[in-house]
Steps between C-alpha positions, in 0.01 A plus 500: 500500500688238710424232240634718222825565684530133596489410130801724452721265704417197290509673162818684593684178585405342167614797292800621702744276313368619164529864605860454617589333171336781303679768704837331443426480129432876498807579711292615800665288768648778713312723741603864466603695808285812470601807697256721314219725627247273327435258347683300763594153620184323616450246776427140407162532672401784267636335185321173579161670469562563129501126431126470558259569212171661605208603280467878501117500524477219756406552864845377610676783322238753610584407859874542432432850363277588796765375742767708327287814527424436869866445585600824326244699695596336832862603445384860446331532837179321393357832388127452439475815289733357232484217251772307317478478120751264337613588148668269248858607428788669677495805722496752216179337368328564833637853526371586154168334588469714813596823326269444202211395724521771766649802321306661214625739233320779683702436819827667585728261689834586656773238465788515747813358340828389656581203280417296192166369622364842584598599147307199370182613677535839332557337162190281533279794589622707207449209259137495616469869417504620861668835565703397805718731703831383643712572804849362446767422761843345461502119511705515820254729683174382659178682423428781746142499639519869592613597149219292351245657735613850404482411130144370540399815689634717217325286237141440617407345164701182569265202531734205556845445648709211363833381641713193567530376858831314458674619183685194369737718296708557814304320771405830664185502715263795475290593809165343411269605781625857525455560126152341502398726789614813311295391199193427711527840667472655153217271388722314252471127419816291524625220273813330633744260338569242772675244279817481706356585840203270554617193688813665639359819654182520705216676320183525707208609283265490799679816621379718210762399246523594132185478288671258263802276558656298217735205548604176333574137576866483409670719758453486878203264474766257365276356231557457126433789261167509318236639735476848652256670735302822515384552858244779486251661733147369454388859453710529185399157373129559548483851355618521143562858392576412138429246229755217477775562246633145482362150535798310640607790726155577644552455874136563591363242258755242618398574859127467423558163333700367794247629753197359316627172359847440645632479143757702308353662188762348268752218529688525830858376549379202704837352592638841600195571717537164673868566573434858612232380741752263658756783515247718684429220747873473570525878542205495740670230710840672493353851560604818324721608792695172493537520123629856523754384760612217268545743211687747721748228596559414133546870423750548782689183405522617138637840599757338731603238242552756223672755726823619345378418149181703462312733735124557554358799313268601785570582862384232751190690615364507143570134417202272452525128584394407146807582289829683521627741236879497483704775338690361203879499546713739290563237233129479414362817343227377263273204422765334285742508791239356736417225249849362553443470874156352444638230268772420753243453777273294275794270423504433875122437495436829683239737362455862611281754322647535152470877443723783613304807612690767310365802691655373825750258339376226729381142475257301713533180699181348639457384860175309448406140432671175596850651518760272662795630701736306270375706205609819675846353568533392137388846386772665705760259364384557141511879542852491640629268230350723228650826618836348594531350154461841334196393298312812609748712302488288186125421518562190290232230479571234760652180355268208468519206734696270266768759428536573869531130585772466236713770666432414866579163649150382588408209725393216269167463671423873478553512124310186417214516747199661333297488819708769672274772649744759363745543212839333483664841545312546824622158616852643494385812685336285766841350579665839549228681693689441823817649355330820386294572811 
């Protein structure tokens, strides 16, 4: 393994110039400032791992996969009764894999919904022909363990309980352990979406956690998108209650292959796995508590910076450290209106989540990844300039960089320098940050 990574240094030096030339030719010379709830801005250490080419059936890559699985389990309390099954694709791939592998058409799951991703779980189950029940709350209200327990008591036929731990729609955190305990009391299996919670919130599976937890590489793990994880109890993995309904989504067969041979059944995303393994090593060194503290500081700085322009949708006790949902100002009432703000921010090389949640009329800003304090300052400046200019009322497309430079007296270097880490418009904003704060 050391030899393989040593080769990376030599090969990387020889090809770095070519890659830079190719990126310039394609217009990809500028790093984007991502304030999104995933994918996110990656560390150089993580990105560097994607420069090494490994053979997917070779022992080197088998060891990378094994290391990734071990690190995941260690971060979940090193629970011996669970096993980590990586799945090719994003988080929804792994969620559908878990649901199709562990819930049969004869089962009757209950899906608790207080956001978009709970709704997605329900949609997946119904597409598979499963007659799922639903318990719906407002997106601004956390799930209530007592209400869920009472529902399960009134409906003894429920076999599984599915819910989202941290609902990215608003950033609200649902009480994981309390809900799992209510389900266990009623003899109900639990399948939990932990996409936005794993890595930022402690989840200890050694303390009788959910039967199945699903997460992905591109959120609080701080890896690139492309690999997701089904962490399931060995009891569920070893005892199949139904015939498999899919090849690529068969969690048990993937698990058996990894346990017996160390190999993925079909082509794995090798470079993504390598980068995710490095991201997990960094998370292990930083610790989940320290990462949560880092995210909380970003969250609090965002709220303070945008104060007076937009306000958080949720009360402080319901806020997660992963993302903040802000209520849209009066001038933004629909997606078209929000698109104007989004284009304005993108012109400043600032990227928030691009969709307005119409039910709550809110939008999301991520707190995760390699976010710099200067990005938050620039975001505040960009917000203030947008709403002071009246663009929120007109919702016009933002002018392009050349048109803007023609109207505003730009520093010669700012207009001509293609290596700027942000747009020319942002260069002007950088000069006036002090005046607007």
